[in-house]
BALOBA-1460 file (C-alpha; in Angstrom, 3 decimals):
// residues 114
<rec num="1" residu="x" x="-4.030" y="4.244" z="8.042"/>
<rec num="2" residu="x" x="-2.052" y="1.731" z="10.015"/>
<rec num="3" residu="x" x="1.623" y="0.955" z="10.166"/>
<rec num="4" residu="x" x="3.713" y="-2.019" z="11.169"/>
<rec num="5" residu="x" x="7.366" y="-2.049" z="12.133"/>
<rec num="6" residu="x" x="9.142" y="-4.654" z="10.053"/>
<rec num="7" residu="x" x="12.648" y="-6.017" z="10.469"/>
<rec num="8" residu="x" x="15.751" y="-4.102" z="9.458"/>
<rec num="9" residu="x" x="14.436" y="-0.622" z="10.240"/>
<rec num="10" residu="x" x="11.488" y="-0.700" z="7.844"/>
<rec num="11" residu="x" x="8.001" y="0.624" z="8.646"/>
<rec num="12" residu="x" x="5.200" y="-0.573" z="6.353"/>
<rec num="13" residu="x" x="2.126" y="1.651" z="5.977"/>
<rec num="14" residu="x" x="-1.294" y="0.335" z="4.986"/>
<rec num="15" residu="x" x="-4.973" y="1.172" z="4.800"/>
<rec num="16" residu="x" x="-7.404" y="-1.202" z="6.456"/>
<rec num="17" residu="x" x="-10.660" y="-1.579" z="4.530"/>
<rec num="18" residu="x" x="-13.901" y="-2.164" z="6.440"/>
<rec num="19" residu="x" x="-17.462" y="-2.651" z="5.234"/>
<rec num="20" residu="x" x="-20.717" y="-2.193" z="7.094"/>
<rec num="21" residu="x" x="-22.839" y="-5.289" z="6.479"/>
<rec num="22" residu="x" x="-26.638" y="-5.497" z="6.332"/>
<rec num="23" residu="x" x="-26.782" y="-6.187" z="10.101"/>
<rec num="24" residu="x" x="-24.805" y="-3.002" z="10.879"/>
<rec num="25" residu="x" x="-21.647" y="-4.927" z="11.772"/>
<rec num="26" residu="x" x="-18.229" y="-3.838" z="10.559"/>
<rec num="27" residu="x" x="-16.301" y="-6.445" z="8.565"/>
<rec num="28" residu="x" x="-12.637" y="-6.332" z="7.644"/>
<rec num="29" residu="x" x="-12.329" y="-6.314" z="3.842"/>
<rec num="30" residu="x" x="-8.596" y="-6.200" z="3.304"/>
<rec num="31" residu="x" x="-5.277" y="-4.562" z="4.036"/>
<rec num="32" residu="x" x="-3.894" y="-2.410" z="1.219"/>
<rec num="33" residu="x" x="-0.183" y="-1.588" z="1.505"/>
<rec num="34" residu="x" x="0.286" y="2.125" z="0.953"/>
<rec num="35" residu="x" x="3.931" y="2.891" z="1.552"/>
<rec num="36" residu="x" x="7.158" y="2.154" z="3.342"/>
<rec num="37" residu="x" x="9.645" y="4.141" z="5.368"/>
<rec num="38" residu="x" x="13.222" y="2.859" z="5.509"/>
<rec num="39" residu="x" x="14.602" y="5.833" z="7.466"/>
<rec num="40" residu="x" x="15.759" y="3.695" z="10.402"/>
<rec num="41" residu="x" x="17.881" y="1.620" z="8.028"/>
<rec num="42" residu="x" x="19.657" y="4.358" z="6.087"/>
<rec num="43" residu="x" x="22.297" y="7.051" z="6.481"/>
<rec num="44" residu="x" x="22.229" y="8.412" z="10.010"/>
<rec num="45" residu="x" x="19.911" y="5.557" z="10.975"/>
<rec num="46" residu="x" x="20.798" y="2.943" z="13.568"/>
<rec num="47" residu="x" x="20.649" y="-0.197" z="11.402"/>
<rec num="48" residu="x" x="22.743" y="0.383" z="8.262"/>
<rec num="49" residu="x" x="24.225" y="3.902" z="8.281"/>
<rec num="50" residu="x" x="25.871" y="3.623" z="4.827"/>
<rec num="51" residu="x" x="22.606" y="3.040" z="2.920"/>
<rec num="52" residu="x" x="20.710" y="5.779" z="1.047"/>
<rec num="53" residu="x" x="17.290" y="6.638" z="2.494"/>
<rec num="54" residu="x" x="14.139" y="5.436" z="0.781"/>
<rec num="55" residu="x" x="10.553" y="6.450" z="1.603"/>
<rec num="56" residu="x" x="7.323" y="6.190" z="-0.304"/>
<rec num="57" residu="x" x="3.705" y="7.001" z="0.401"/>
<rec num="58" residu="x" x="0.454" y="6.086" z="-1.276"/>
<rec num="59" residu="x" x="-2.700" y="8.109" z="-1.744"/>
<rec num="60" residu="x" x="-6.058" y="6.362" z="-2.047"/>
<rec num="61" residu="x" x="-8.324" y="7.034" z="-4.983"/>
<rec num="62" residu="x" x="-11.857" y="5.606" z="-5.262"/>
<rec num="63" residu="x" x="-13.436" y="5.035" z="-8.675"/>
<rec num="64" residu="x" x="-16.960" y="3.874" z="-9.410"/>
<rec num="65" residu="x" x="-17.142" y="0.243" z="-10.446"/>
<rec num="66" residu="x" x="-19.458" y="-0.927" z="-13.221"/>
<rec num="67" residu="x" x="-22.948" y="-1.911" z="-12.167"/>
<rec num="68" residu="x" x="-22.959" y="-0.028" z="-8.871"/>
<rec num="69" residu="x" x="-20.667" y="-2.531" z="-7.192"/>
<rec num="70" residu="x" x="-18.134" y="-1.626" z="-4.519"/>
<rec num="71" residu="x" x="-15.709" y="1.061" z="-5.692"/>
<rec num="72" residu="x" x="-12.385" y="0.216" z="-7.267"/>
<rec num="73" residu="x" x="-9.548" y="1.443" z="-5.048"/>
<rec num="74" residu="x" x="-6.289" y="2.668" z="-6.567"/>
<rec num="75" residu="x" x="-3.233" y="3.651" z="-4.571"/>
<rec num="76" residu="x" x="-1.008" y="6.172" z="-6.337"/>
<rec num="77" residu="x" x="2.552" y="6.129" z="-4.980"/>
<rec num="78" residu="x" x="5.128" y="8.892" z="-4.701"/>
<rec num="79" residu="x" x="8.638" y="8.895" z="-3.315"/>
<rec num="80" residu="x" x="11.298" y="6.315" z="-4.047"/>
<rec num="81" residu="x" x="11.840" y="2.583" z="-3.795"/>
<rec num="82" residu="x" x="14.815" y="0.259" z="-3.775"/>
<rec num="83" residu="x" x="14.702" y="-2.268" z="-6.635"/>
<rec num="84" residu="x" x="15.701" y="-5.914" z="-6.210"/>
<rec num="85" residu="x" x="19.146" y="-5.054" z="-7.595"/>
<rec num="86" residu="x" x="19.622" y="-2.375" z="-4.899"/>
<rec num="87" residu="x" x="19.169" y="0.646" z="-7.185"/>
<rec num="88" residu="x" x="16.927" y="3.450" z="-5.959"/>
<rec num="89" residu="x" x="14.330" y="4.813" z="-8.360"/>
<rec num="90" residu="x" x="11.494" y="7.312" z="-8.226"/>
<rec num="91" residu="x" x="7.956" y="5.960" z="-8.165"/>
<rec num="92" residu="x" x="5.529" y="7.091" z="-10.846"/>
<rec num="93" residu="x" x="2.179" y="6.467" z="-12.469"/>
<rec num="94" residu="x" x="3.111" y="2.910" z="-13.522"/>
<rec num="95" residu="x" x="3.639" y="1.940" z="-9.875"/>
<rec num="96" residu="x" x="0.002" y="2.471" z="-8.893"/>
<rec num="97" residu="x" x="-1.800" y="-0.561" z="-7.467"/>
<rec num="98" residu="x" x="-5.475" y="-1.162" z="-8.173"/>
<rec num="99" residu="x" x="-7.787" y="-3.255" z="-5.992"/>
<rec num="100" residu="x" x="-11.251" y="-4.590" z="-6.755"/>
<rec num="101" residu="x" x="-13.780" y="-5.960" z="-4.296"/>
<rec num="102" residu="x" x="-14.381" y="-9.688" z="-4.733"/>
<rec num="103" residu="x" x="-17.820" y="-10.897" z="-3.624"/>
<rec num="104" residu="x" x="-16.595" y="-14.501" z="-3.324"/>
<rec num="105" residu="x" x="-13.926" y="-13.651" z="-0.741"/>
<rec num="106" residu="x" x="-15.701" y="-10.566" z="0.659"/>
<rec num="107" residu="x" x="-12.468" y="-8.608" z="0.427"/>
<rec num="108" residu="x" x="-10.388" y="-6.357" z="-1.781"/>
<rec num="109" residu="x" x="-7.717" y="-8.003" z="-3.904"/>
<rec num="110" residu="x" x="-5.050" y="-6.535" z="-6.146"/>
<rec num="111" residu="x" x="-5.785" y="-6.637" z="-9.861"/>
<rec num="112" residu="x" x="-3.140" y="-8.289" z="-12.021"/>
<rec num="113" residu="x" x="-0.841" y="-5.887" z="-13.815"/>
<rec num="114" residu="x" x="-1.548" y="-5.392" z="-17.504"/>
């Protein structure tokens, strides 16, 4: 896992995907966001002390793809998130993000939501 400090007291967490090619070289195959921690921008935090805390984490799940291709990667989230309207809600099964390897771009990309 990797993490990046973003503006406003937010830390974004992600998994970096790498593949070993046929010449035994590692290739970057995508960055999959797997959570966020807003603790520096909430109550008792330095940025905005009147805001409720929000934190979420994602857990990777690998599923076999059809035809022996690269596995499908799903990130199941838990915790809470702040909606665009500012409301805080719990994350659940419908918030999972699924990624499939694309041979054309040689990277993982998010599947469109149903």
